[in-house]
C-alpha positions, 0 to 999 in steps of 0.5 A, a space after each residue: 873323112 870323119 872327125 870327131 874328138 871327145 866330148 867332157 871338161 875344158 881340161 881334163 887329165 887326156 885329150 883324145 882324137 877320133 878319126 874314122 880313116 877309111 871306110 869300105 862296105 861294111 868296114 872301116 879303119 881308124 885312128 884314136 890319138 890319146 894325149 896327157 895333159 898332166 905334168 906327169 907320166 901316165 904310167 899304164 893305162 886302160 881308155 874306154 869308149 862306147 860305140 853308139 851304132 853297133 860298130 866291132 873291132 876287128 883288129 887293133 895295134 897300140 894296145 890290146 882290145 876287148 869288146 863287150 856289145 858297144 863297150 870297148 876296153 883298150 889296155 896298153 900295150 908294152 910299147 904305148 904303156 908310158 905317155 909322158 906329160 905332154 906326150 901323146 900315143 896313137 892307136 889303130 884299128 879296122 873293124 865292122 860295121 853295119 849301115 850307119 857309122 856313129 863315131 864315139 863321143 866320150 872317152 875315159 882314161 884310167 876312169 876320167 873323162 877326156 876332153 877334146 883333142 
């Protein structure tokens, strides 16, 4: 089981943890936890990241995913749209992979880079 966190500034407006929770030939399951480190709520959000080795998301819960090539964008679902101060939301997904399975390292929440969780 791989665990990786986003690189970035020491104190961003958010912190992200990315974790692969299962692997099988040609596929994997993962979890992304987004924590609001601000003193005010995040009301509506989009999270973006890039898969470095061609992974593709096939199913996601907790938001609506779009993917163009390696670029992934997730918009909040109605039930995850608000992240309270010091609160978090979790996204789960399944995807496909070919050969190597390199984790993303940079996550952007509403355009701001998140720090490691």
